[in-house]
C-alpha positions as a Python dict, from the first residue, in 0.01 Angstrom:
ca = {
    (1, 'M'): (0, 0, 0),
    (2, 'A'): (-377, 52, -18),
    (3, 'S'): (-599, -252, -57),
    (4, 'P'): (-779, -280, -391),
    (5, 'A'): (-1140, -162, -389),
    (6, 'P'): (-1390, -445, -348),
    (7, 'H'): (-1567, -572, -656),
    (8, 'D'): (-1891, -378, -718),
    (9, 'E'): (-2088, -705, -712),
    (10, 'V'): (-1996, -754, -345),
    (11, 'Q'): (-2252, -482, -256),
    (12, 'Y'): (-2527, -696, -402),
    (13, 'L'): (-2409, -1011, -224),
    (14, 'N'): (-2378, -824, 107),
    (15, 'L'): (-2731, -692, 68),
    (16, 'I'): (-2868, -1043, 21),
    (17, 'R'): (-2677, -1161, 328),
    (18, 'N'): (-2814, -869, 529),
    (19, 'V'): (-3171, -941, 420),
    (20, 'L'): (-3142, -1312, 503),
    (21, 'D'): (-2987, -1239, 844),
    (22, 'T'): (-3189, -938, 960),
    (23, 'G'): (-3497, -902, 738),
    (24, 'E'): (-3863, -913, 838),
    (25, 'H'): (-4070, -1215, 737),
    (26, 'R'): (-4366, -1072, 547),
    (27, 'P'): (-4663, -1195, 343),
    (28, 'D'): (-4677, -1069, -15),
    (29, 'R'): (-4907, -1028, -315),
    (30, 'T'): (-4798, -1357, -474),
    (31, 'G'): (-4857, -1570, -164),
    (32, 'T'): (-4496, -1693, -163),
    (33, 'G'): (-4373, -1497, 137),
    (34, 'T'): (-4064, -1279, 158),
    (35, 'I'): (-3781, -1173, 386),
    (36, 'S'): (-3750, -797, 354),
    (37, 'V'): (-3559, -486, 458),
    (38, 'F'): (-3664, -130, 377),
    (39, 'A'): (-3442, 133, 212),
    (40, 'P'): (-3101, -36, 234),
    (41, 'P'): (-2788, 163, 137),
    (42, 'S'): (-2765, 247, -233),
    (43, 'L'): (-2589, 15, -475),
    (44, 'R'): (-2329, 190, -690),
    (45, 'F'): (-2180, 47, -1009),
    (46, 'S'): (-1906, 205, -1217),
    (47, 'L'): (-1980, 220, -1589),
    (48, 'L'): (-1649, 378, -1685),
    (49, 'E'): (-1437, 227, -1961),
    (50, 'S'): (-1752, 69, -2110),
    (51, 'T'): (-1807, -151, -1805),
    (52, 'L'): (-2133, -347, -1797),
    (53, 'P'): (-2232, -462, -1445),
    (54, 'L'): (-2368, -798, -1550),
    (55, 'L'): (-2360, -1014, -1238),
    (56, 'T'): (-2103, -1290, -1246),
    (57, 'T'): (-2192, -1505, -943),
    (58, 'K'): (-2457, -1662, -1168),
    (59, 'R'): (-2520, -1645, -1541),
    (60, 'T'): (-2781, -1384, -1627),
    (61, 'F'): (-3018, -1391, -1923),
    (62, 'L'): (-2847, -1118, -2126),
    (63, 'R'): (-3057, -1167, -2438),
    (64, 'G'): (-3372, -1126, -2232),
    (65, 'I'): (-3237, -811, -2066),
    (66, 'I'): (-3152, -649, -2401),
    (67, 'E'): (-3475, -751, -2575),
    (68, 'E'): (-3689, -625, -2285),
    (69, 'L'): (-3504, -292, -2279),
    (70, 'L'): (-3548, -244, -2654),
    (71, 'W'): (-3918, -328, -2606),
    (72, 'F'): (-3941, -55, -2338),
    (73, 'V'): (-3765, 196, -2565),
    (74, 'K'): (-4010, 125, -2846),
    (75, 'G'): (-4299, 200, -2609),
    (76, 'S'): (-4445, -147, -2655),
    (77, 'T'): (-4683, -303, -2402),
    (78, 'D'): (-4749, -633, -2586),
    (79, 'S'): (-4574, -918, -2405),
    (80, 'T'): (-4636, -1160, -2692),
    (81, 'L'): (-4373, -972, -2897),
    (82, 'L'): (-4113, -1072, -2639),
    (83, 'S'): (-4250, -1422, -2600),
    (84, 'K'): (-4214, -1486, -2974),
    (85, 'K'): (-3843, -1406, -2934),
    (86, 'G'): (-3809, -1662, -2656),
    (87, 'V'): (-3820, -1403, -2378),
    (88, 'K'): (-4095, -1533, -2149),
    (89, 'I'): (-4045, -1305, -1848),
    (90, 'W'): (-4379, -1125, -1893),
    (91, 'D'): (-4586, -1430, -1991),
    (92, 'G'): (-4724, -1487, -1641),
    (93, 'N'): (-4838, -1127, -1600),
    (94, 'G'): (-4985, -1122, -1950),
    (95, 'S'): (-5184, -1445, -1924),
    (96, 'V'): (-5562, -1438, -1952),
    (97, 'E'): (-5591, -1574, -1597),
    (98, 'F'): (-5367, -1305, -1450),
    (99, 'L'): (-5540, -1024, -1642),
    (100, 'E'): (-5879, -1147, -1524),
    (101, 'K'): (-5753, -1152, -1166),
    (102, 'R'): (-5649, -786, -1209),
    (103, 'G'): (-5991, -693, -1345),
    (104, 'L'): (-5851, -660, -1696),
    (105, 'G'): (-6021, -959, -1854),
    (106, 'H'): (-6145, -745, -2144),
    (107, 'R'): (-5788, -729, -2276),
    (108, 'R'): (-5638, -986, -2508),
    (109, 'E'): (-5360, -1210, -2384),
    (110, 'G'): (-5031, -1021, -2366),
    (111, 'D'): (-5186, -674, -2340),
    (112, 'L'): (-5019, -547, -2023),
    (113, 'G'): (-5177, -202, -2027),
    (114, 'P'): (-4984, 127, -1998),
    (115, 'V'): (-4669, -20, -1838),
    (116, 'Y'): (-4307, 98, -1861),
    (117, 'G'): (-4262, 166, -2231),
    (118, 'F'): (-4593, 347, -2264),
    (119, 'Q'): (-4506, 579, -1974),
    (120, 'W'): (-4154, 640, -2109),
    (121, 'R'): (-4278, 735, -2455),
    (122, 'N'): (-4645, 845, -2417),
    (123, 'F'): (-4693, 964, -2058),
    (124, 'G'): (-5043, 1110, -2013),
    (125, 'A'): (-5191, 968, -2332),
    (126, 'E'): (-5520, 779, -2304),
    (127, 'Y'): (-5446, 405, -2324),
    (128, 'T'): (-5676, 196, -2541),
    (129, 'D'): (-5490, -128, -2610),
    (130, 'C'): (-5145, -257, -2702),
    (131, 'D'): (-5217, -258, -3075),
    (132, 'K'): (-5283, 114, -3118),
    (133, 'D'): (-5015, 348, -3258),
    (134, 'Y'): (-4968, 624, -2998),
    (135, 'S'): (-4716, 829, -3199),
    (136, 'G'): (-4733, 1195, -3101),
    (137, 'E'): (-4963, 1134, -2803),
    (138, 'G'): (-4866, 1225, -2447),
    (139, 'V'): (-4517, 1323, -2330),
    (140, 'D'): (-4217, 1142, -2480),
    (141, 'Q'): (-4009, 1146, -2163),
    (142, 'L'): (-3722, 951, -2315),
    (143, 'K'): (-3673, 1203, -2596),
    (144, 'E'): (-3701, 1485, -2342),
    (145, 'V'): (-3424, 1325, -2134),
    (146, 'I'): (-3200, 1309, -2439),
    (147, 'R'): (-3281, 1665, -2542),
    (148, 'K'): (-3201, 1803, -2196),
    (149, 'I'): (-2872, 1615, -2174),
    (150, 'K'): (-2770, 1768, -2507),
    (151, 'E'): (-2911, 2120, -2461),
    (152, 'D'): (-2928, 2181, -2084),
    (153, 'P'): (-2696, 1932, -1912),
    (154, 'T'): (-2711, 2098, -1567),
    (155, 'D'): (-3091, 2071, -1554),
    (156, 'R'): (-3204, 1902, -1230),
    (157, 'R'): (-3515, 1766, -1394),
    (158, 'I'): (-3368, 1509, -1633),
    (159, 'I'): (-3614, 1248, -1513),
    (160, 'L'): (-3780, 940, -1660),
    (161, 'S'): (-4085, 822, -1463),
    (162, 'A'): (-4287, 505, -1509),
    (163, 'W'): (-4511, 577, -1208),
    (164, 'N'): (-4838, 731, -1323),
    (165, 'P'): (-5104, 697, -1048),
    (166, 'A'): (-5391, 757, -1291),
    (167, 'D'): (-5282, 458, -1502),
    (168, 'I'): (-5198, 209, -1224),
    (169, 'P'): (-5545, 44, -1233),
    (170, 'K'): (-5501, -19, -1607),
    (171, 'M'): (-5165, -195, -1569),
    (172, 'A'): (-5119, -570, -1537),
    (173, 'L'): (-4839, -492, -1293),
    (174, 'P'): (-4750, -150, -1150),
    (175, 'P'): (-4388, -52, -1218),
    (176, 'C'): (-4130, -182, -973),
    (177, 'H'): (-3844, 33, -1107),
    (178, 'M'): (-4039, 357, -1093),
    (179, 'M'): (-3813, 645, -1180),
    (180, 'C'): (-3462, 746, -1274),
    (181, 'Q'): (-3276, 1075, -1280),
    (182, 'F'): (-2979, 1148, -1504),
    (183, 'Y'): (-2689, 1372, -1404),
    (184, 'V'): (-2430, 1513, -1642),
    (185, 'H'): (-2087, 1562, -1482),
    (186, 'L'): (-1900, 1872, -1596),
    (187, 'P'): (-1525, 1807, -1623),
    (188, 'R'): (-1269, 2053, -1490),
    (189, 'D'): (-1097, 2030, -1826),
    (190, 'P'): (-1338, 2198, -2072),
    (191, 'S'): (-1199, 1987, -2354),
    (192, 'A'): (-1282, 1662, -2177),
    (193, 'R'): (-1591, 1456, -2253),
    (194, 'L'): (-1903, 1500, -2042),
    (195, 'Q'): (-1995, 1199, -1829),
    (196, 'L'): (-2343, 1065, -1757),
    (197, 'S'): (-2471, 899, -1438),
    (198, 'C'): (-2811, 750, -1360),
    (199, 'L'): (-2989, 722, -1025),
    (200, 'M'): (-3277, 472, -1029),
    (201, 'F'): (-3538, 423, -756),
    (202, 'Q'): (-3710, 86, -726),
    (203, 'R'): (-4007, 51, -490),
    (204, 'S'): (-4011, -330, -494),
    (205, 'A'): (-3693, -530, -546),
    (206, 'D'): (-3684, -907, -594),
    (207, 'L'): (-3318, -959, -508),
    (208, 'G'): (-3290, -1311, -650),
    (209, 'L'): (-3442, -1272, -997),
    (210, 'G'): (-3534, -911, -1060),
    (211, 'I'): (-3240, -704, -940),
    (212, 'P'): (-2974, -876, -1158),
    (213, 'F'): (-3197, -785, -1456),
    (214, 'N'): (-3257, -429, -1336),
    (215, 'I'): (-2890, -354, -1270),
    (216, 'A'): (-2789, -462, -1620),
    (217, 'S'): (-3092, -300, -1785),
    (218, 'Y'): (-3039, 47, -1639),
    (219, 'A'): (-2665, 22, -1701),
    (220, 'L'): (-2740, -55, -2066),
    (221, 'L'): (-2995, 227, -2084),
    (222, 'T'): (-2736, 470, -1947),
    (223, 'H'): (-2480, 347, -2200),
    (224, 'M'): (-2736, 384, -2482),
    (225, 'I'): (-2828, 738, -2382),
    (226, 'A'): (-2460, 826, -2342),
    (227, 'K'): (-2398, 692, -2693),
    (228, 'V'): (-2665, 908, -2857),
    (229, 'T'): (-2575, 1221, -2657),
    (230, 'G'): (-2199, 1204, -2708),
    (231, 'T'): (-2130, 1159, -2337),
    (232, 'E'): (-1954, 880, -2148),
    (233, 'A'): (-2142, 654, -1907),
    (234, 'R'): (-1997, 701, -1558),
    (235, 'E'): (-2205, 544, -1279),
    (236, 'L'): (-2532, 368, -1204),
    (237, 'I'): (-2677, 421, -856),
    (238, 'I'): (-2977, 217, -742),
    (239, 'Q'): (-3188, 301, -438),
    (240, 'L'): (-3430, 31, -325),
    (241, 'G'): (-3748, 60, -122),
    (242, 'D'): (-3873, -286, -21),
    (243, 'A'): (-3569, -509, -88),
    (244, 'H'): (-3677, -868, -47),
    (245, 'V'): (-3588, -1232, -98),
    (246, 'Y'): (-3868, -1471, -184),
    (247, 'K'): (-3865, -1761, 60),
    (248, 'D'): (-3838, -2017, -219),
    (249, 'H'): (-3516, -1847, -338),
    (250, 'V'): (-3325, -1878, -9),
    (251, 'D'): (-3145, -2206, -82),
    (252, 'A'): (-3042, -2094, -430),
    (253, 'L'): (-2910, -1763, -297),
    (254, 'E'): (-2707, -1941, -30),
    (255, 'V'): (-2531, -2120, -316),
    (256, 'Q'): (-2471, -1789, -495),
    (257, 'L'): (-2333, -1625, -181),
    (258, 'R'): (-2052, -1881, -165),
    (259, 'R'): (-1920, -1775, -506),
    (260, 'E'): (-1652, -1516, -574),
    (261, 'P'): (-1733, -1237, -823),
    (262, 'R'): (-1535, -1227, -1147),
    (263, 'P'): (-1451, -920, -1359),
    (264, 'F'): (-1746, -748, -1522),
    (265, 'P'): (-1760, -760, -1902),
    (266, 'K'): (-1724, -465, -2139),
    (267, 'L'): (-1988, -327, -2375),
    (268, 'R'): (-1867, -276, -2732),
    (269, 'W'): (-2097, -115, -2986),
    (270, 'R'): (-2093, -304, -3314),
    (271, 'R'): (-2198, -2, -3521),
    (272, 'E'): (-2262, 369, -3487),
    (273, 'V'): (-2610, 462, -3364),
    (274, 'D'): (-2721, 822, -3312),
    (275, 'D'): (-3095, 776, -3241),
    (276, 'I'): (-3233, 602, -2931),
    (277, 'E'): (-3486, 420, -3150),
    (278, 'G'): (-3213, 297, -3382),
    (279, 'F'): (-3064, 32, -3153),
    (280, 'E'): (-3107, -332, -3246),
    (281, 'Y'): (-3019, -647, -3056),
    (282, 'D'): (-2713, -718, -3271),
    (283, 'D'): (-2564, -376, -3185),
    (284, 'F'): (-2477, -491, -2833),
    (285, 'G'): (-2139, -660, -2814),
    (286, 'V'): (-2051, -790, -2467),
    (287, 'E'): (-1691, -900, -2424),
    (288, 'G'): (-1530, -1093, -2142),
    (289, 'Y'): (-1841, -1226, -1967),
    (290, 'D'): (-1727, -1531, -1770),
    (291, 'P'): (-1991, -1598, -1505),
    (292, 'H'): (-2044, -1887, -1267),
    (293, 'P'): (-2316, -2132, -1381),
    (294, 'A'): (-2682, -2033, -1384),
    (295, 'I'): (-2892, -2090, -1072),
    (296, 'Q'): (-3258, -2172, -1122),
    (297, 'M'): (-3513, -1967, -926),
    (298, 'K'): (-3890, -1966, -971),
    (299, 'M'): (-4061, -1640, -1065),
    (300, 'S'): (-4349, -1549, -834),
    (301, 'V'): (-4651, -1405, -1017),
}
C-alpha cells in the first residue's frame, strides 16, 4: 500500500531547515543579517477542492492577508487605508522617516509610490501621488489576465508583473513578489471545467514572516481569478530567488519546526462575485482552520 503524500506545508518547513543548516550568513538592507540560500526547489501547493494553503504550524494573520490583497486589486498605494483597518504591515515602510531615507521625503506619510497595486492596474502610467485617480491610465494587467483566461486560455503570456525598472526609484520598497504567470489546464473531457494554476516568482523571500503571507495571498488571488473566469483553482507554484531567514527569527522558527502540520482549511465564497473589483472582505469564508498558536517575529524594515 502506497504511503500517503506528505502534507504540502512540509515543503516550507524543509526549506527553513535547509536554510538554517546550509545557508550563507549575509548582511542585508535592514542591518539585521540573514541566513540565505539562492533558488531553492519550487514550492507547490494544491488548490483543488477549494483548498487554501494557510500555514498551520503557526496562526497566520488572515484578515491582514485578505485586506492587503484587496488593497492590491484596487490599485491602492496608500498604506494608511490598511492601517485604519488595523493592518499595520506597511506602516514601517510608509513612515516619514523611512520615506526620507529612500529619498522620498516629499511624499506624505503612507504614500508608498507606484508599488504592487499601481503596477497591477496602471502599469506605465506616470505616478504623481497616492491620492490621484489613475482610472484609464497605463495598462490594467489584472483585467488583461482575466480577459486572456476567458478568451485565449492557451496564451503563454498571461502574466502579471509588479517589476517596473523605471518606477523602482519612486517606490518605498521594490516588489519582492515580482511576477506571476497563469496557466489554464485543458481537460481531456471537453465537458469538464477548465482549471487554473499560478506560478509566482519572488526575488526576496523572508521565510519567517513574509512567505506565509505570500503563499496565502497568491492562493487567494488564484481562487479569485478562477471565480470570475469560471475556472477551478488547481495549483500554486512559488519559485524563490534569495530565500532567507532573518537572524532574529531563528529561535522562533526552531519552535515552529517542531510542530506537525494540520489539514489546510477550505475557502467558501459567501456570495456570487463576477467582477475582480467586486470582492469584499466578508466574501471570504475560511472553514476548518485549526492552526498551532501564533509565534511572534519582528519585522525588519
